N, C-alpha and C positions, 0 to 999 in steps of 0.2 A: 574230700581231699584238697579242695580248694579253698575250704575255709583255714583250714592248717598252712596251706603254701601262703596265704595272707597273713597268718599270725606270725609266719617265720618272716616275713619280709619286714614286719613291722618293726622286728628288733633288729634288725639290720642297721647299717649304719643311714646317714640321712643323705644320702646321693640322690636317692630319690625326690628329695623334696627340693633339691636346685635343679634336678632335671624337669619336673613338673613346671617348677617357674620359669625357667628357660623355655619351654613350648609355649608359654602361654604368652612369653615377651615374643617370640621369633612368629606367632602366627600373625599377630597386628602389623606383620611387613607393611610392605608401600606394594602399590602395581602399577603398572607402566600402560596401562590403558589410556591413550590421548583423550582430552578432552573432548566430548560431544556436545553439540550445538545444534538444534533443527535446521537444517538447510532453508534459506528461500524457495517456497514451491513457484515453480517457473511457469506461474498461468496468472493470468489477468486477476487483481482483485475483484472486480465486479463482474457480474452476469452479462452475458453478451445482449447488446438491443438492437432494436431494427422493427423493421413489419412485421418479421416472422415470429418475433418471440414476445410473450405476453407481457404485461405490464407489472413486473414482481414485487410493485411496491402495494399494491392492489390483493397481495395474495400474505399481505405479512399476518394478516388477523388469522389464518389458517396456522395449524400445527404445522413442525417440522417433521421431516420422516423419524429423525431419530428421538423423536418426543412423544411417536403416535406406535403405539405396539400391532404386529398383524391383525390382533383381533379387533383392535377398532379400528382400523386400515379398510379392512374387508368387511363390508356391512353385510354379505350374504350368507345365509346360517349356514346353506349347503356345502356353498366353497369353504366355509372356516372349519367345517367336520373334515373335508377332505383334507385340509390341509394339517388338521392336527393327526389323524390317520397315517398322512406321509411322515411326518415330525417322527413319528414313533416305527414306522416301518420302514422306511426308505433305506436302501443297501447303501447309497453313496455315502450319505450323511452320517451313518453307520462304523464307515471306514472312517471318515474324516476324523472322529471321535474315537476310535482306535490310534489314528494317528498321533491324537494329543495327549493319550494315555502313553500311547510310545516314548514320545519326545519328552515327557515328564519322569517317566522310568530311565530314562537315558541321563536327563538332569540331575537325578537322584544320584546316579552311580557317576558322574563327575565330579558332585557335590563331595561324595565320601572320600576321593582321595585328598581331600585336605584334612580329614583324621586320620590318626594313626589304628592302624590293624593291631590288636591287642590278643595273644593269643596265651594258651595253658600248656605246656607241653609237659608229657611224663614218658620217661622210659627208661629202659636199664638194657646192660650186656653182660655177657660172661665171655671168657676170653681164654685158652689153654696155649701157652708160648713153649717153644722147642726149649730142651735143655740146652745146647749150644746158645743160645740165645735169652738164657736167663741168669741173671748175676748169682753167684752162689749165694745161698740163706734166704733168697727171695721166692716167695710161692710160684709157680708154673701156671696156677689156673685164681685170674682176679676176675672180680665182680666189680659193676658202677651201675649204680640207680640215681636218679636226678630227677628233678621236679621244676620247672622252668615257668617264669611269667614276664613276658617282655614283649616289645616291638621290634619288628623284623624290618631294615630297610626304609622307613619312614622318611620319605623328601618334605623338609619343613620349607614352606613356599614364605621364603623372605623376600622375594623379589617380585611375587604375583604372578607366576607364571601357572599354576595349579589356577588360580584364582580368578585367571583373564579364560584359560579353557572354561572356567566352571559358568563364566559370567556369560559366555559364546553358548553355552548349551542351556543355558537358561532364555537367552534372547531367541534360539530357534523353539525352545516350548512356546513362548509367549508369541510366534510369530506363527505357528503351528495351530494354536488356539484359534486364532484371527480367521488363519484360513477356512477351521470350519465353522467358522460365524459366516464366512463368505458363501459356504456350500451351502447353509441353512439359507441363507438368502437367495442365493438362485434356486433353491428346491422350492420355498415358497413362492417366488415369481414364476418357477416354470409349472407351478400346479395351476396356477394363476391362470397363466397364459393357456394351458391344455384346456381348463375349464372352459374359458370363454371360446375358444375354436370348437371345442364341441358344440357350446352353445348356437356358433355362429354357423355350422354344418348342419345342426339340426332345425335352425331355421331354414337353412338354404335347400334342406328336403321336404321343409314344409311349403316352402315356397313352389318348388320343382311339383310335389305331389298337386299343389293347388293348380297349377298351370296344367298339368298333364288331364285334370279333369276339365278345365274349361277348353283346352285344345281337341279335348275328344267331344265335348258338347258342340263346337263350332263343326268341329267333320261331320259329327250326324246332322247336323241342320244343313251343312252344304251337299252331304249325300242325299238328304230328302231333294233339297231344290236340283241337286242332278238328277235323281229317278224322275223328276218331272220334267224336264231339260230346260230348268230355269239356271244352273250354274252350269257351267263349262266343267270339262274332264279335267282341262289343267289347274282349275280351283280346285278341284277332290283331291290331285297329289300334291298341289301346297299344302292343303288341310292336313293331310297324310304325314307329309315330312315335318310338320309343327308336330303332331301327336307322338311320331318317332324320337324328336329331338327331346322333346319333354321327357319321355320314357329314359331315353339314355341318363340324363340328367339325375332322374332319380335314383338309379342303379349306381351312379358316381356317388351321390351324395350320401347315400344308403353305405358306400362302404367307406366314403370318410370319416361318418358318425361312428363307425365301429370302429376303425384305427384311431381315432381320437380317445373313444372308451379304451382301447388295447395301451396307448401313453398314458393316459391316465392312472390304468389299474398300475402300470409298472411304478410310475414315480409315486404313488400310493403304497406300494409294496404289497398291496392285497387285492381281492376282487372286490368292485364298489357297488353295491345295491344297486337298481333301476331309482330308488326314489330318491339318491344322491344327485341323479343326473338333472343337469337343467334341460329345460323343455324348449326353450329358444334364447336369444340374447335380451327380448324384451321382460322375461320372466328374471333375470339376473340383475340384483342391487348394486348400484355403481357404487364402485370405493369412493372413499374420502376423499375430498379436495387436500392437497400438502402444500404447504412453503418451500421454496429453496432455500429458504434464508437470507440474508441482507447482502450477505459477499461467498466468494467461491472460498473461504476458508472454512466453511461446514465439511466439505468432501474430506476435510483432513481425519475426521472421523470414520471414514469406511475402513471397513476391516483390513480390505486389501492391501489401501495405503498405512494402515497402522502396521501389518505383516512385515510391509516391505520396510519401513522405519527399524521394526524391530531387525531385522535382518542387516543393515545398515550398520544398527549399534553393536551386533555379533559382529561384525569386520572391524569398528574399532577393537573390541575387545581381543578379537585374533589379531590384532596388529600390537597389543599388549603382552599376549604370548609371547611372537615374535622377538621384542624386546629385549624381554626378561630370558630369553636363552642366549643370550650376549654375556649374562653375571653367571656369578658362580651358584653351583646347586649343593644344597647341602641335606646330607641325609641322616639317619640315627638308627642305629641298632643298637638295642639294649635289653639285658637279663636280670630280672632277679629269679633267684631261686635257693634250691640245696640239693646237695651231693652228697651219696655216701658209699660205702663198697658192701653195703648192708640193707635190704628193704627196711628193715626193722628200726633202725639209726637213720631215716632219710629226714625226719626232722627232730634231731637231737641236737643239743646246743654246738656250736662251732662247726656246724656245716655248712653256713649260709654261704653262697656262690652270689657275684653280679659279675655284670662285664657292661663298659660302656664304650662302646666304637662309633664317634660319629665320623662322618667323611662330607671333603669338600672339593668338588670339583670345579676346574676354573677354565672355562675354555681359552684356548689359547689362538688358534686358527682352524677354523672348520668351516669349507665354502658354503657347506650345505644350510648352515645358520644365516647365512648372507643371504643367501636364495629363497631360504623362506621369509625372510623381513619384505624381501623385494614381491614375493608372492601376496604376503600381508597386504602390500600397499596399492595392489594391483586388485583385490580382491575388495577393498574397501573403495577404491574409484567403481567399480561395477557394481555393487549394491547403492553406490548414490546414482549413479546413473539411472541403474531399474529401479529406485525410489521414485527419481524424479519423471519419468518416464510413465510411471504408474498415475502418478498426479495428471501428468497433462491427458494419459488417455480416460481417466475418470472426469476431467474436465470436458474432455470431449462429447464424452457419454452423457451429462447433464445437458448441455448447450444442444443436444441434437433432439434431447428430450424435451426440452422447453419449448424448440422450433415446432416440434409437431403438435405440442400444447397450443401454441399461439396459433395454430392456423388450422389445426383439424375440426375446429367448432362452425368455422365457416365452408368446409369442405362439406361437412353433414350436412347443413342448414340451405346450401346451393343443392345439394344433390336431393333433398327431400322436395325441393322446388321442382326439380328436374321429373322427379316422381309422379309427384301431382300433375306436372304438365301432361305428360306421357298416359298417364291413365285419365285424362279427361280426352286427350287426342284418341285414346283406343275405342272409347266410349262412343264417342262422336263417330267414329270410323265404324264401328260395328251398328252402328244406328242406320247410318247411308246406306251401308251395304246390306241390312234387310229390308229397306225399304227399297232395293233395286236403284239407288244412286248412284253409288258408286261400286267398283268391281272389289274381289276381294283382297285383289295387291295390295291395297290401303288397307285393310285391317290386316292383312298378317305384317306388314311394316311396323305398324302401331303395335303388333303384339312384341314384335322383338325388342322394339325401344323400349315396352315398358318392363320387359324381362328382366334387359341388361342394366337398366336401371335401379328395379327394385335388386337385383344383385349388387351393384354398388352401392345401393345406401347399406346395404346388410355389412358389407367388406367396410365401408368407413365408421359404422357405428361400431363393430369388432376392433376397429383401430382406434378411436377415441376411447374405449374402455383399455384394451392393452396398453395404450400411452400412458393411462394414470397407473398401470401397473410397474411400466419400466420405470417411470417416473421415480416410484417410491423405491424400487431395485437400487437405481443407480445412485441417488440419497445414501444409500443404506441402511435400508428401513426393511424390517424382517428379521434381524438378527436379534437371540437372545445377550443382553447385556449380564455375563456372568460376572461374579467377584474378581474371578482372572482377568476377565477382558477389563472389567473396571480400574482393576489395578493396573494393568498393562499400560493403559492409556496414560495415567498421570506420573509416566516414570517418564 
């Protein structure tokens, strides 16, 4: 039937040709979106300098975070495997991807408003009229059949109202995609952080178990000396407290290892096998060194900042829609078809019909239009402020990461020296105690100092590794650069 309708339309007058020409011309109308230019970044052009910061010129030979994919940055094979599992199974990242699909669909809906909705409609009716209401000689029963092909109330976007809303939806879509990249960066860095925490907790557990074994050996020695009345009861109880304290630490770090394992399973979205878990910090390969770049301009490539800029562009598009609301709105309803009082004569010659009903609405006074325009200006200022705040926050995060990077090596070196010194003190104190020169009190003090120094060294070694992870993340490393993301950065 549709083919017959189209053939009939072809035989009709040429109004449809002029209509199509007018549609093409009107679709190329203007828009009221204000010109956009990227605002100046409200942060210094150079990274901070001083005694707490590293010399960034010495790091220029290293690759930047954006140029180094996470598979290259993280050199530990177990960690890479866990990150891959998390990227496939993590529910938060999956929700971020679904939000992107939702925004894409909403953009498609908004984009479709630019095009007319064309429908083919067929129908018929049969009606019997009262005798008193029928003209003499006319039949009381009438029939009508019709088949139409047309456009119903299509708004022609001459002043860019719909195109402004379409642009706003596009920017929302692009911002959502950048949010997905931010979620991936956060996931990758969080998996690495929890993995390193698990390694540190495991090393602390190993240290506590080793200390417990040593303390038991010392207690047994004092017990023997006490039995032969060489050591005092006070020394015996002091040794017992050290054994008990070490036992408490073994239990505590056993709990922390289990909790870190649970956290890693949650991030990975699946139960991880034991062969993927780290034995200690020493078994973890350190991530690669990266450069922060020559200037702070590199932070503009962070996905959260790109997303904030897309929100700002969307606010500009909203202003365009608010401006277009002050201008006339043109809509069009048109049909081409055929009608007959008999179904068999529906496509007979001379039964063609058409209608052409354009409508223009000229706003004269509507307080809501002015209010909407003021709202759009306020929304643009809010988006601008949020964009600038996002840049300032990013600069602070990178500056903090640089401060850690510039000082953590010195802290680790100093703590290693403390461990070596306390180890020597402990060995000398133990030797003097076994030879009966000093009391057990000096050994007890040396043991506590050594154990605390060793725990402090583990904490600083963990801080050094996590600082690299943090530095990579705040510089925007760890996100995948899909075609959509690359295209949005070029806008």
